[in-house]
Structure formats: structure tokens, C-alpha cells
C-alpha positions as CSV (number, residue, x, y, z in Angstrom):
1,A,38.5,-31.2,-81.3
2,W,39.8,-28.7,-83.7
3,Q,40.2,-31.2,-86.4
4,G,38.3,-30.9,-89.3
5,Q,38.1,-34.6,-89.6
6,T,36.5,-35.1,-85.7
7,Y,33.3,-32.8,-87.3
8,R,33.3,-34.5,-90.3
9,S,32.9,-38.0,-88.5
10,L,30.4,-36.5,-86.0
11,L,28.4,-35.6,-88.5
12,Y,28.7,-39.1,-90.1
13,D,27.9,-40.7,-87.2
14,L,24.8,-38.6,-86.2
15,L,23.3,-39.3,-89.9
16,A,23.5,-42.7,-88.9
17,F,20.3,-42.7,-86.8
18,P,18.2,-40.9,-89.5
19,L,19.4,-42.3,-92.6
20,G,19.2,-45.9,-90.7
21,I,15.6,-45.1,-89.9
22,T,15.0,-44.0,-93.5
23,Y,16.0,-47.0,-95.7
24,F,14.8,-49.8,-92.6
25,V,11.0,-48.0,-93.5
26,V,11.4,-47.8,-96.6
27,L,12.8,-50.9,-98.1
28,V,10.6,-53.0,-95.4
29,T,7.5,-51.5,-96.6
30,L,8.3,-51.6,-100.2
31,I,9.2,-55.8,-99.9
32,S,6.7,-56.3,-97.5
33,T,4.0,-54.5,-99.6
34,G,5.3,-56.4,-103.2
35,I,5.6,-59.5,-101.4
36,G,2.1,-59.2,-100.3
37,M,1.1,-57.8,-103.8
38,L,2.7,-60.9,-105.9
39,P,-0.4,-62.4,-107.0
40,I,-1.0,-59.3,-109.4
41,V,1.6,-57.5,-112.1
42,V,1.9,-54.8,-109.4
43,G,3.8,-57.2,-106.8
44,A,7.3,-58.2,-109.1
45,G,7.4,-54.2,-109.6
46,I,7.4,-53.2,-106.4
47,L,9.9,-55.3,-105.6
48,A,11.9,-54.5,-108.7
49,L,11.4,-50.8,-107.1
50,A,12.7,-51.9,-103.6
51,G,15.8,-53.3,-105.5
52,V,16.5,-50.1,-107.4
53,V,16.3,-48.2,-104.0
54,W,18.5,-50.6,-101.7
55,W,20.9,-50.1,-104.8
56,W,20.9,-45.8,-104.7
57,F,20.7,-46.0,-101.1
58,G,24.6,-48.3,-101.0
59,E,25.7,-45.6,-103.4
60,G,24.7,-42.5,-101.3
61,E,26.4,-44.3,-98.5
62,R,29.2,-45.2,-100.3
63,W,29.5,-41.0,-101.2
64,L,28.9,-40.6,-97.6
65,A,32.0,-42.6,-96.1
66,T,34.2,-41.5,-99.3
67,T,33.2,-37.3,-99.0
68,L,33.1,-37.3,-94.9
69,L,35.6,-39.8,-93.7
70,G,38.2,-39.7,-97.0
71,V,38.1,-43.5,-96.9
72,P,38.9,-44.9,-100.2
73,I,35.8,-47.4,-101.2
74,T,36.4,-48.6,-104.5
75,P,33.4,-49.2,-106.9
76,P,32.5,-52.9,-107.7
77,P,32.4,-54.0,-111.1
78,S,29.6,-54.8,-112.9
79,P,28.6,-58.2,-113.1
80,I,27.8,-57.7,-116.5
81,D,30.3,-58.3,-118.9
82,R,29.1,-58.4,-122.3
83,P,27.2,-55.3,-124.1
84,N,23.4,-55.2,-125.0
85,P,22.4,-57.3,-122.6
86,S,18.6,-58.3,-122.1
87,L,16.8,-57.2,-119.4
88,W,16.5,-60.7,-118.3
89,E,20.1,-61.3,-117.8
90,R,20.7,-57.8,-116.3
91,T,18.1,-58.8,-113.2
92,R,20.4,-62.2,-112.7
93,A,23.3,-61.1,-113.0
94,Y,22.8,-58.4,-110.1
95,L,20.4,-61.2,-108.1
96,V,23.5,-64.2,-107.5
97,Y,26.0,-60.9,-107.5
98,G,27.5,-60.9,-104.5
99,P,28.3,-57.2,-104.1
100,T,24.3,-56.6,-104.3
101,W,23.6,-58.7,-101.0
102,K,26.3,-57.0,-99.1
103,R,24.7,-53.9,-100.2
104,L,21.1,-54.5,-99.4
105,A,23.2,-55.9,-95.9
106,F,24.4,-52.7,-95.1
107,V,21.8,-50.9,-95.5
108,L,20.1,-53.1,-93.4
109,L,22.4,-52.7,-90.8
110,K,22.5,-49.0,-91.0
111,F,19.4,-48.7,-88.7
112,P,21.2,-50.6,-85.3
113,I,24.3,-49.0,-86.5
114,G,22.4,-45.5,-86.5
115,I,20.4,-46.5,-83.2
116,I,24.2,-47.6,-81.3
117,L,25.8,-44.6,-82.8
118,F,23.5,-42.0,-81.6
119,V,23.3,-43.8,-78.3
120,V,26.2,-43.7,-77.4
121,I,26.8,-40.0,-79.1
122,V,23.8,-38.6,-76.8
123,V,24.6,-40.2,-73.7
124,G,28.6,-39.0,-74.4
125,L,27.7,-35.4,-74.7
126,S,25.2,-35.0,-71.7
127,V,27.5,-36.2,-69.4
128,G,30.4,-34.5,-70.6
129,F,28.8,-31.4,-70.5
130,A,26.8,-32.2,-67.5
131,L,30.0,-32.5,-65.5
132,A,31.9,-29.6,-67.1
133,L,29.2,-26.6,-66.8
134,E,28.4,-28.3,-63.0
135,P,30.5,-25.2,-61.4
136,L,29.3,-22.8,-63.3
137,G,25.7,-24.3,-62.4
138,Y,26.9,-23.4,-59.6
139,L,27.5,-20.1,-59.6
140,I,24.0,-19.2,-61.7
141,N,21.9,-21.2,-58.6
142,Y,23.4,-18.6,-55.8
143,S,23.0,-15.2,-58.2
144,I,19.2,-16.5,-58.9
145,F,19.0,-16.8,-55.4
146,N,20.4,-13.7,-54.0
147,S,18.4,-11.6,-57.3
148,W,15.5,-13.2,-56.9
149,Q,14.9,-15.6,-53.8
150,I,12.9,-17.8,-56.2
151,A,11.6,-21.1,-54.2
152,G,14.1,-23.6,-53.6
153,Q,16.3,-22.4,-50.8
154,G,17.5,-25.7,-48.3
155,E,17.7,-28.0,-51.1
156,T,19.8,-30.7,-50.9
157,V,22.5,-31.8,-53.2
158,T,25.4,-35.2,-53.0
159,I,28.9,-33.8,-54.7
160,W,31.9,-36.4,-54.2
161,G,29.8,-37.6,-51.0
162,Q,29.7,-34.6,-49.7
163,R,26.2,-32.6,-48.7
164,I,25.1,-28.9,-50.1
165,I,22.5,-27.3,-49.2
166,L,21.1,-24.7,-52.0
167,D,20.3,-21.8,-49.6
168,G,21.1,-19.0,-51.9
169,T,25.1,-18.2,-49.7
170,W,28.3,-18.3,-51.3
171,S,30.4,-21.3,-49.7
172,W,33.9,-21.9,-51.2
173,T,34.0,-25.8,-50.3
174,N,31.0,-26.1,-52.1
175,F,33.0,-24.6,-54.8
176,L,35.4,-25.7,-54.8
177,L,33.7,-29.7,-53.9
178,L,32.5,-29.2,-57.7
179,L,35.0,-27.1,-59.4
180,P,37.2,-30.8,-60.1
181,S,34.2,-32.0,-62.0
182,M,34.8,-29.3,-65.1
183,P,38.3,-31.1,-66.0
184,L,36.5,-34.7,-65.7
185,G,33.7,-33.3,-67.9
186,I,36.9,-31.9,-70.5
187,V,38.0,-35.5,-70.7
188,V,34.9,-37.1,-71.0
189,L,34.1,-34.6,-73.9
190,L,36.6,-35.4,-75.2
191,G,37.5,-39.0,-75.4
192,T,33.6,-39.0,-76.7
193,L,34.7,-37.0,-79.8
194,H,37.8,-39.8,-80.3
195,G,34.8,-42.1,-79.7
196,F,33.4,-40.4,-82.7
197,N,36.6,-41.2,-84.9
198,A,37.0,-44.4,-84.1
199,L,32.9,-45.5,-84.6
200,A,33.3,-43.6,-87.5
201,W,36.3,-45.8,-88.5
202,V,34.7,-48.8,-88.1
203,N,31.9,-47.5,-89.8
204,G,33.8,-46.7,-92.9
205,Q,35.6,-50.0,-92.6
206,L,32.2,-51.9,-92.5
207,A,31.1,-49.9,-95.7
208,R,34.7,-50.4,-97.5
209,A,34.1,-54.2,-96.8
210,L,30.2,-54.3,-97.9
211,L,29.9,-51.3,-100.3
212,G,33.2,-51.6,-102.0
213,A,35.1,-54.5,-104.5
214,S,37.0,-56.9,-102.4
215,E,41.1,-57.8,-103.7
216,G,39.6,-61.3,-105.3
217,E,36.6,-59.8,-107.5
218,L,38.9,-56.8,-108.4
219,R,41.0,-59.5,-109.4
220,L,38.1,-61.5,-111.0
221,A,36.7,-58.2,-112.6
222,E,40.7,-57.0,-114.3
223,A,40.8,-60.8,-115.1
224,R,36.8,-60.2,-117.3
225,T,38.0,-57.0,-119.3
226,A,41.5,-57.8,-120.1
227,T,39.8,-61.1,-122.0
228,A,37.5,-59.2,-123.6
229,Q,39.7,-56.2,-124.1
230,A,41.5,-59.3,-125.9
231,R,39.2,-60.6,-127.3
232,A,38.3,-57.1,-129.0
233,R,41.8,-56.9,-129.7
234,A,41.7,-60.2,-131.7
235,D,38.7,-59.3,-133.3
236,A,39.6,-55.9,-134.7
237,A,43.0,-57.7,-135.3
238,E,41.0,-60.2,-137.8
239,S,38.8,-57.6,-139.0
240,S,42.2,-55.5,-140.0
241,Q,44.1,-58.4,-141.5
242,R,40.8,-59.3,-143.6
243,A,41.0,-55.7,-144.9
244,L,44.4,-55.6,-145.7
245,I,44.3,-58.5,-147.5
246,I,41.4,-57.0,-149.4
247,N,43.2,-54.2,-150.4
248,A,46.7,-55.9,-150.4
249,S,45.5,-58.0,-153.1
250,H,43.6,-55.0,-155.0
251,E,47.2,-53.0,-155.6
252,L,49.3,-55.5,-155.9
253,R,47.2,-56.7,-159.4
254,T,48.0,-53.2,-161.1
255,P,51.6,-53.7,-161.0
256,L,51.6,-57.5,-161.8
257,A,49.1,-56.9,-164.7
258,S,51.5,-54.0,-165.6
259,V,55.0,-56.5,-165.3
260,R,52.7,-59.3,-166.7
261,A,52.3,-57.7,-169.6
262,H,55.3,-56.3,-170.7
263,A,57.1,-59.3,-170.0
264,D,54.5,-61.5,-172.4
265,A,55.1,-58.3,-175.0
266,L,58.0,-59.1,-174.9
267,S,58.2,-62.7,-174.7
268,M,55.9,-62.7,-178.0
269,A,58.5,-60.5,-179.9
270,V,61.2,-63.1,-179.5
271,A,59.5,-65.9,-180.3
272,A,57.9,-64.3,-183.1
273,G,61.4,-63.7,-184.3
274,M,60.5,-60.0,-184.4
275,P,63.3,-57.5,-184.1
276,L,63.8,-55.5,-181.5
277,D,65.3,-51.8,-181.2
278,A,67.3,-50.6,-177.8
279,A,64.5,-48.5,-177.5
280,A,62.0,-50.6,-177.3
281,V,63.8,-52.7,-174.6
282,Q,64.6,-50.2,-172.8
283,R,61.3,-48.8,-172.1
284,I,59.8,-52.3,-171.1
285,S,62.6,-52.9,-168.8
286,T,62.7,-49.4,-167.4
287,V,58.5,-50.6,-166.9
288,I,59.5,-53.6,-165.7
289,S,61.4,-51.8,-163.1
290,R,59.2,-49.6,-162.4
291,E,56.6,-51.6,-161.3
292,S,58.7,-54.3,-159.7
293,G,59.9,-51.3,-157.1
294,R,56.6,-50.8,-156.2
295,L,55.6,-54.2,-155.4
296,G,59.1,-54.1,-153.3
297,S,57.6,-51.1,-151.9
298,L,54.0,-52.2,-150.9
299,V,55.8,-55.7,-149.5
300,D,57.9,-53.6,-147.4
301,D,54.9,-51.5,-146.3
302,L,52.5,-54.6,-145.5
303,L,55.0,-56.2,-143.8
304,L,55.7,-53.0,-141.3
305,L,51.9,-52.1,-140.7
306,A,52.2,-56.2,-139.9
307,G,54.2,-55.7,-137.3
308,S,52.2,-52.8,-136.1
309,D,49.6,-54.7,-135.4
310,T,51.3,-57.0,-133.2
311,G,54.0,-54.6,-131.7
312,Q,56.8,-56.0,-132.9
313,V,57.6,-53.4,-135.3
314,P,61.8,-52.7,-134.3
315,L,63.0,-49.1,-132.5
316,V,65.9,-47.9,-131.5
317,F,65.1,-45.0,-129.1
318,S,68.0,-42.3,-128.5
319,A,68.2,-38.5,-128.6
320,M,68.0,-37.2,-132.1
321,D,67.6,-33.9,-133.3
322,A,64.7,-33.4,-135.2
323,G,65.8,-30.6,-137.1
324,A,69.3,-32.0,-138.5
325,I,66.7,-34.8,-139.3
326,A,64.0,-32.2,-141.8
327,R,67.3,-30.7,-143.3
328,E,68.8,-34.0,-144.1
329,V,64.9,-34.6,-145.7
330,C,64.2,-31.5,-147.6
331,D,67.9,-32.0,-149.2
332,A,67.3,-35.6,-150.7
333,L,63.6,-34.0,-151.5
334,A,64.9,-30.7,-152.8
335,P,66.0,-32.0,-156.5
336,L,62.3,-33.7,-157.4
337,A,60.7,-30.8,-155.6
338,E,62.5,-28.0,-158.0
339,R,62.9,-29.5,-161.1
340,E,60.8,-32.2,-162.0
341,R,57.7,-30.5,-159.5
342,R,58.9,-26.9,-159.7
343,V,57.6,-26.9,-156.0
344,R,59.7,-24.3,-153.6
345,L,60.8,-26.5,-150.5
346,I,61.3,-24.0,-147.1
347,C,63.1,-26.0,-144.5
348,E,62.7,-23.4,-141.1
349,V,64.7,-24.9,-137.7
350,E,64.2,-23.3,-134.5
351,A,66.3,-23.8,-132.1
352,T,64.9,-26.7,-129.4
353,P,66.4,-29.7,-127.4
354,F,66.9,-33.1,-128.7
355,A,63.7,-35.3,-129.3
356,W,63.2,-39.0,-127.8
357,G,62.8,-41.9,-130.8
358,D,64.0,-43.8,-133.4
359,R,66.2,-41.4,-135.6
360,L,64.9,-44.0,-139.0
361,R,61.5,-44.3,-138.6
362,L,61.7,-40.2,-137.7
363,S,63.0,-39.9,-141.6
364,Q,61.0,-42.4,-142.7
365,I,58.2,-40.5,-141.7
366,L,58.8,-36.6,-142.7
367,M,60.3,-38.4,-146.3
368,N,56.5,-39.5,-146.3
369,L,54.6,-36.6,-145.0
370,V,57.5,-33.8,-147.7
371,R,57.0,-35.6,-150.4
372,N,53.1,-36.3,-150.1
373,G,53.1,-32.3,-149.9
374,I,55.4,-31.8,-153.0
375,L,53.3,-34.6,-154.9
376,Y,50.0,-32.9,-154.0
377,T,51.3,-29.0,-154.5
378,P,50.7,-27.5,-158.0
379,E,53.6,-25.8,-159.9
380,G,54.7,-22.8,-158.4
381,G,53.4,-23.5,-155.1
382,I,55.4,-24.0,-151.6
383,V,55.8,-26.4,-149.0
384,A,57.5,-25.2,-145.6
385,V,59.0,-27.5,-143.3
386,Q,59.3,-26.1,-139.4
387,V,61.0,-28.0,-136.2
388,R,59.5,-26.1,-133.7
389,P,58.6,-26.8,-129.7
390,Q,55.8,-26.8,-128.5
391,E,53.7,-26.8,-124.5
392,E,56.6,-27.4,-123.7
393,R,56.9,-31.1,-123.4
394,F,57.5,-31.8,-127.2
395,V,59.1,-31.0,-130.7
396,A,56.8,-30.2,-133.1
397,V,58.1,-30.9,-136.7
398,V,55.2,-29.0,-138.6
399,V,54.8,-29.8,-142.7
400,A,52.4,-26.9,-145.0
401,D,51.9,-26.9,-147.8
402,T,50.0,-24.7,-150.5
403,G,48.1,-27.6,-152.4
404,M,44.6,-28.1,-152.9
405,G,43.4,-29.1,-149.5
406,I,41.5,-32.1,-147.8
407,A,37.4,-31.8,-147.4
408,A,36.1,-32.1,-144.2
409,D,34.6,-35.6,-144.7
410,D,38.3,-37.0,-145.6
411,L,39.9,-35.0,-143.0
412,P,38.8,-38.3,-140.2
413,H,40.0,-40.8,-142.7
414,V,43.2,-39.7,-143.6
415,F,45.0,-41.8,-141.2
416,D,43.3,-45.2,-142.8
417,R,45.1,-47.4,-144.8
418,F,44.5,-47.9,-148.0
419,Y,42.7,-44.3,-147.9
420,R,43.0,-42.2,-150.7
421,T,40.8,-39.0,-151.1
422,D,42.3,-38.4,-154.7
423,A,42.3,-41.9,-156.4
424,S,43.7,-41.0,-159.5
425,R,46.5,-38.6,-158.5
426,A,47.8,-40.8,-155.7
427,R,48.1,-43.9,-158.5
428,D,49.7,-40.8,-160.7
429,S,52.2,-40.6,-158.0
430,G,52.8,-44.3,-157.1
431,G,50.8,-44.4,-154.0
432,F,49.1,-47.0,-152.3
433,G,47.4,-45.0,-149.6
434,L,49.7,-46.0,-146.7
435,G,51.9,-44.1,-146.3
436,L,49.9,-41.8,-143.8
437,A,48.9,-44.7,-141.5
438,I,52.2,-46.0,-141.5
439,S,53.5,-42.5,-140.5
440,H,50.6,-42.4,-138.0
441,D,51.5,-45.8,-136.5
442,L,55.8,-45.2,-135.9
443,A,54.2,-41.2,-134.5
444,Q,52.3,-43.5,-132.1
445,M,54.9,-46.0,-130.9
446,M,57.9,-43.6,-130.6
447,G,55.0,-42.0,-128.0
448,G,54.4,-39.0,-130.1
449,D,51.0,-38.2,-132.2
450,L,50.6,-37.1,-136.1
451,R,48.1,-34.6,-136.4
452,V,46.2,-32.8,-139.3
453,S,44.5,-29.8,-140.5
454,S,43.5,-28.4,-143.7
455,I,41.1,-26.0,-145.9
456,V,40.3,-27.1,-149.4
457,G,41.7,-24.8,-151.8
458,E,44.8,-23.4,-149.5
459,G,46.7,-26.2,-148.9
460,S,47.2,-29.2,-145.6
461,T,49.2,-28.7,-142.4
462,F,50.7,-32.1,-140.9
463,T,52.0,-31.2,-137.0
464,L,53.7,-34.2,-135.7
465,L,54.4,-34.6,-132.3
466,L,57.8,-35.8,-130.3
467,P,58.5,-36.0,-126.7
468,L,61.3,-34.1,-125.4
469,A,64.3,-36.3,-124.5
470,P,65.0,-37.2,-121.4
471,A,67.3,-35.4,-119.4
472,P,71.0,-36.7,-118.7
473,T,71.1,-38.5,-115.6
474,A,74.6,-37.1,-114.0
């Protein structure tokens, strides 16, 4: 009797009666009016309004059952599995939709259910309180007769087969005959309270069956969702592959043209018997070697992106020291920074726990980020690499530079494939606009993320987040 759920169940049962009457009156009125006015346009509108009203009545009942009874009711999935349906398609889908009619059945059943619950509650509480308060009534009767001598003396009542005369005099016999009715009334009240819970449970299960989704409907909805997602992924993959082919063809054209031009020049010189000095041969071979290397790098990047699209990039997960890997990358790129670009490269590593991921791919990501920072930072600038713990769940590797920065309009696209904020400088640096896209994909495949912030004229900051390595098991 003292449990909160008992009183929530009582409230739910008591609300069933007025809500059931409201649902019945409103829906019957709307439906009958709509049918009667079907010959004119207004009738169809009223019937449509009735459909909307009963739908929201069902939503309200689902909320009540979930809130007051704690019944988990899974909302029925939408019967419409394609975007932007027409009004007729939406209407037809809901008219043949099983949960729509089950919802209507529950709303209409609320009226007889409410009457039954109301009668049970009123009878149970009335009988229980009448029995429990009978001895108290005798005491009050005795007090009234002795205090005011009101009419009614001599009236008789029959309790437990014994006649009791209400003459204003105290009788222990009469009182003791009435006393057992008090525990009996308490038992009836407690039984009624338990009945509230039982009736509310039955009502809640009925709501769950008629207002929620069945297992079959859920499986069908999951299959539809999976099919739609697979179709969307296939469309996205096809679009991505089409764009990849177009961009790759464009990027391949430049180094191939350079290789062909130098090879043709060498071939024509040999065919014409022109003398070639060692310096000319060295220059031509250097260009061919450099452009061939760029072609090989582009092919490797394209293969990696193709594997990323299909989830077939091989990753070897292990606990790794991100700080040590960052130092190795800085040591490898120090000559490029200090001798060729005149850029100061700083590496700061705090005490951090091991990260979880692929050591080779982490090194590849940091090579891309640090190399980009060096190439796009003017002479005399600084590129700083910092490794630190972050958010108690990640190891953060931050690469910041004092370069030109990235415009706000370009920031949302820096991880797009073949996207370059400064095409001329990117081509001079030998980039194809794939490094950041690859780094972002690899970071997410390892369970982390790659983020960027930038201020034009001040520089850019790339933050690589890697999950912490799991604790070793004993």
C-alpha cells in the first residue's frame, strides 16, 4: 500500500474511465459526422481529422502507460520507407498499416475498460472503507446519542447474525461484534490495491500489444532500415568511386605528361643522333624518377582509399607509445624542416598512457600532418608537435603550425578527397589533396578522430585523438 507504483497504477486506472469516455465520444462524433457529410468535401476532411485525432490519442496512451506503469512500449516503425512521399502515398500507407488499426482498437476499447476499472475501484474502496470504519461508526453513534439525543434511538441493525439496538447506550458486546470488521476491511482495501496493480499490468500489456511494435514488425522494420542503409551506402560508394575516378584521372595526367614529354625528348635526341651530355641525361632521369615516384604514391593512396570505402584496410591493433612514435616522426622530418624549409620543429611529449591502434598507420598519419605543417609554414616559422592525455579517455597528438592558416569556408572541406585550399602550393609540394582525407579515415578506423582548427594569418592546429589501450588482464 505504501509503494509508489501502487498509487501510479491507481491513477492510471482512475484515468481510464474519463479518458475512455472522451475518446469514445470524440471519435464517434467525428466519424459519424464525417460519414454523414461525405457527399461534400467537408466530410473527407472531418474523417481525416478523426484519423489524426485517434493517432494522437494512441500516442497519449503510450506516454501514460510508459510514464505511470513503466511499461516499455516500442513505437511502431513508420510504414513509409522512402523520402518525400506524396500525401496519397502517406495516406495509403497508414490505411493498410497494421499498427494503425491496432491503435484505433485500443482507443475504442478504453471506454469499456474504463467502465470496468471504475466499477471495480468504486466497489472495492467502498466495501473496504465501510468494513474498516464500522467500529468507528459505532463509537460516533454512541457519542452523538449521548451528546445531542437525536432521533433514531431504538433502531436495530444486524451484524454477524446478531441484532444490535442503537439506543444511545454503550454495549461492549455490540462493539466486540463490530470490531472484526476492521481487519476485514483492511484486507479488502489491501486486496483492492493489489488488484489495481494487476489490472494496470493487464492494461499496460494490452497497450504494449496494441500501441507498440511486435517482434515481427520490428524485424521487418530492421530489414527495411538495413536495406535502405545498404542502398544509401551503395549510392554513396558509387558516387564516391565516380568522383575518385574523375579526380584520379585528372591527377594522373600531370605526372604522366611530364614523364612522356621527357621520355619523348630523350628518344628524339637519340633518334636524331644528337649528343647528350651527362648533365642533360641526369636532369631528364631525375624528372622521370620524381614523377614516377609521385605516380606510385598516388596509386598507393588510391588503393588505401578504396580499402577504406570497403572496410578492407588491414590494421594491426596493439598498445603503442604515441610519444615515442611522434619523436621518431620528428627526427625523420627534422632535415626537411631545418635545412630545406628553415622551419623550427618542436616535439613535446608529456607522460601519457599507451594508446590503442595500429603503429604503422599512426606513423603514417603523423607523417602527413607534420610534413604538411612544414611545407605550408613560411621560413622562420614553427611547427610544434605535442602528445598529451585528453578527456581521460584519449591520447591527443596535436600538430600546430604558424603558417597562413585555413579560411573558414575551407575548414569543413579539409578532409575531403582531392580538396586543396591552395592548389598552386599543393602542386609545388607534390601533394594530391589526399593526405588529410587518408589521415582522417585512418583515425576513425582506429576508433579515434582527427579535428582541425585554424585562424587565417596565425596558423592551423590538427588534433589526433586515439583511444587509450585497454588495461592488461591478469
